[in-house]
KOLTOR-652306 format. One record per residue: residue number from 0; residue in three letters; x, y negated, z negated of N, C-alpha, C, CB in turn. Coordinates in steps of 0.1 Angstrom, whole numbers, plus 5000, padded with zeros to 4 digits. Glycine has a CB too. Example, Ala and Ser with C-alpha at 12.3 -4.5 7.8 and 13.67 -1.06 7.14 Angstrom:
% residues 2
pos_code_n.u_n.v_n.w_ca.u_ca.v_ca.w_c.u_c.v_c.w_cb.u_cb.v_cb.w
0_ALA_5132_5057_4922_5123_5045_4922_5132_5033_4922_5113_5045_4910
1_SER_5128_5022_4929_5137_5011_4929_5129_5000_4921_5141_5006_4943
***
This chain:
% residues 85
pos_code_n.u_n.v_n.w_ca.u_ca.v_ca.w_c.u_c.v_c.w_cb.u_cb.v_cb.w
0_MET_5601_0424_1549_5598_0437_1545_5590_0444_1558_5590_0437_1532
1_VAL_5595_0455_1563_5588_0458_1576_5586_0475_1570_5599_0455_1592
2_SER_5574_0480_1577_5572_0492_1576_5579_0501_1584_5562_0493_1577
3_LYS_5585_0513_1580_5591_0523_1585_5585_0532_1590_5597_0526_1579
4_ILE_5577_0532_1601_5568_0540_1606_5573_0545_1621_5556_0532_1607
5_GLU_5569_0556_1624_5573_0561_1635_5563_0556_1649_5573_0577_1633
6_PRO_5568_0546_1658_5561_0538_1665_5554_0546_1677_5570_0527_1670
7_ASP_5557_0555_1680_5553_0562_1691_5543_0574_1688_5565_0566_1697
8_ARG_5540_0577_1674_5534_0589_1668_5520_0587_1675_5533_0589_1649
9_TYR_5511_0577_1677_5500_0576_1684_5500_0563_1690_5489_0579_1677
10_ALA_5510_0564_1700_5511_0552_1709_5497_0547_1714_5520_0557_1721
11_ASN_5490_0557_1718_5476_0550_1727_5469_0542_1718_5464_0561_1732
12_THR_5470_0543_1703_5462_0537_1694_5468_0525_1687_5458_0546_1685
13_GLY_5481_0523_1686_5489_0515_1679_5490_0518_1664_5486_0503_1681
14_PHE_5485_0528_1661_5486_0534_1646_5497_0545_1644_5471_0540_1640
15_SER_5501_0547_1633_5509_0557_1631_5505_0563_1615_5524_0551_1632
16_VAL_5493_0568_1614_5490_0576_1603_5492_0589_1604_5480_0574_1600
17_LYS_5501_0596_1596_5506_0610_1596_5495_0619_1592_5518_0612_1588
18_ASP_5485_0615_1582_5478_0624_1576_5460_0623_1582_5480_0621_1558
19_THR_5461_0615_1593_5447_0612_1601_5449_0619_1615_5444_0596_1603
20_ALA_5438_0626_1619_5437_0632_1632_5439_0619_1642_5421_0640_1633
21_PRO_5445_0619_1654_5446_0614_1665_5431_0606_1669_5452_0624_1675
22_GLU_5422_0616_1670_5410_0610_1674_5403_0599_1665_5403_0620_1676
23_ILE_5406_0601_1652_5402_0594_1641_5409_0580_1640_5406_0603_1628
24_ASN_5421_0582_1643_5430_0569_1646_5426_0563_1658_5447_0572_1647
25_GLU_5423_0568_1669_5417_0560_1680_5403_0554_1677_5415_0567_1691
26_MET_5396_0560_1669_5382_0554_1666_5385_0541_1658_5372_0564_1658
27_ILE_5393_0542_1649_5398_0531_1639_5404_0520_1648_5409_0536_1627
28_PHE_5411_0522_1656_5418_0514_1666_5409_0508_1674_5426_0521_1674
29_ARG_5396_0513_1679_5388_0509_1687_5378_0497_1679_5381_0521_1692
30_LYS_5377_0503_1669_5367_0495_1659_5376_0481_1657_5365_0504_1642
31_MET_5388_0482_1653_5396_0469_1648_5394_0460_1659_5411_0470_1645
32_MET_5398_0466_1672_5400_0457_1684_5387_0452_1687_5406_0465_1696
33_ALA_5374_0457_1683_5364_0451_1688_5359_0439_1678_5355_0462_1690
34_LEU_5366_0438_1668_5366_0425_1661_5371_0412_1666_5372_0428_1651
35_THR_5368_0403_1665_5375_0389_1668_5391_0389_1663_5367_0375_1660
36_ALA_5398_0379_1669_5412_0378_1665_5409_0371_1650_5422_0369_1677
37_GLY_5399_0362_1648_5397_0355_1634_5392_0368_1623_5383_0341_1635
38_GLN_5385_0374_1627_5380_0384_1618_5391_0395_1614_5367_0391_1624
39_ARG_5401_0397_1624_5411_0406_1620_5422_0397_1611_5417_0412_1634
40_PHE_5421_0385_1615_5431_0377_1607_5426_0374_1592_5433_0362_1614
41_GLU_5414_0372_1590_5407_0371_1579_5409_0386_1568_5392_0367_1584
42_MET_5408_0396_1575_5408_0408_1571_5424_0411_1564_5404_0417_1584
43_GLY_5435_0407_1573_5447_0407_1570_5449_0398_1557_5453_0404_1581
44_LEU_5443_0387_1556_5445_0376_1545_5439_0383_1530_5435_0359_1550
45_SER_5428_0388_1535_5423_0396_1522_5429_0407_1518_5410_0401_1523
46_MET_5435_0415_1524_5444_0425_1524_5457_0423_1514_5448_0427_1537
47_MET_5463_0410_1522_5475_0404_1514_5471_0398_1499_5479_0390_1523
48_ALA_5460_0392_1498_5455_0386_1485_5454_0398_1477_5441_0378_1485
49_THR_5447_0410_1480_5445_0422_1470_5459_0428_1467_5435_0434_1477
50_ALA_5467_0429_1476_5481_0434_1472_5489_0425_1462_5490_0436_1484
51_ARG_5487_0413_1464_5493_0403_1456_5489_0405_1442_5491_0389_1461
52_GLN_5473_0406_1442_5466_0406_1429_5472_0419_1422_5449_0408_1431
53_MET_5472_0430_1427_5474_0442_1424_5489_0443_1415_5472_0450_1436
54_VAL_5499_0436_1423_5511_0434_1417_5512_0426_1405_5520_0429_1426
55_TRP_5506_0416_1406_5506_0407_1394_5500_0412_1382_5498_0395_1398
56_ASP_5488_0419_1384_5483_0428_1372_5491_0438_1367_5473_0434_1375
57_THR_5500_0443_1374_5508_0453_1365_5522_0447_1359_5512_0467_1374
58_LEU_5524_0434_1361_5535_0427_1354_5535_0428_1339_5535_0414_1358
59_PRO_5548_0428_1332_5547_0430_1319_5540_0415_1313_5562_0434_1312
60_LYS_5531_0417_1304_5524_0405_1298_5533_0398_1290_5512_0407_1291
61_HIS_5541_0400_1285_5552_0394_1276_5559_0385_1281_5560_0402_1271
62_LEU_5562_0383_1294_5568_0375_1300_5564_0361_1304_5573_0380_1308
63_ASP_5572_0350_1302_5563_0337_1304_5563_0334_1318_5568_0325_1297
64_THR_5555_0326_1324_5552_0322_1338_5566_0325_1346_5547_0306_1340
65_ALA_5574_0319_1344_5587_0319_1353_5591_0331_1353_5598_0309_1349
66_GLY_5592_0340_1344_5597_0355_1342_5586_0363_1350_5598_0362_1324
67_ARG_5573_0361_1350_5563_0366_1357_5564_0365_1372_5552_0362_1353
68_ARG_5568_0352_1373_5568_0348_1390_5580_0355_1396_5569_0331_1392
69_ARG_5590_0355_1386_5604_0362_1392_5603_0375_1395_5615_0361_1383
70_ALA_5596_0383_1384_5595_0398_1385_5584_0401_1398_5588_0403_1369
71_PHE_5573_0393_1400_5565_0392_1411_5573_0393_1423_5557_0379_1410
72_TYR_5580_0383_1426_5589_0381_1436_5596_0395_1440_5600_0370_1432
73_GLU_5604_0400_1429_5611_0412_1429_5605_0425_1434_5615_0415_1415
74_ARG_5592_0426_1429_5585_0437_1431_5577_0436_1445_5576_0438_1419
75_PHE_5573_0424_1446_5563_0422_1458_5575_0422_1470_5553_0405_1458
76_TYR_5586_0416_1472_5593_0415_1482_5606_0424_1485_5596_0404_1481
77_GLY_5605_0433_1472_5618_0444_1472_5631_0439_1473_5619_0452_1483
78_GLU_5633_0429_1469_5648_0421_1468_5648_0413_1454_5650_0409_1483
79_PRO_5664_0413_1452_5662_0403_1440_5656_0388_1442_5676_0403_1435
80_PHE_5655_0384_1433_5650_0368_1432_5662_0358_1435_5643_0364_1415
81_PRO_5659_0350_1446_5673_0342_1451_5674_0331_1438_5670_0332_1468
82_LEU_5688_0331_1438_5692_0318_1428_5686_0305_1431_5707_0315_1428
83_ALA_5683_0300_1421_5678_0285_1424_5691_0276_1427_5669_0279_1412
84_LYS_5687_0266_1435_5700_0258_1441_5698_0244_1434_5700_0257_1458
***
């Protein structure tokens, strides 16, 4: 799953947010780069865990565990669940 952003929109900051002014994007980029690599990594893990929980919480409650996991995979990864071998 890859984001479809315009990579050169704010090339000087590495961000491509269309509704944010370039100077704000630059400020956010500077603040992010001021963090250690470990802090940025932990932030990414936290965001991933939050996204997973948000998807899990929206799945139909009537499904059994296997059905919820299949539905989770399809919603989170945007592709059909691969057949078990």
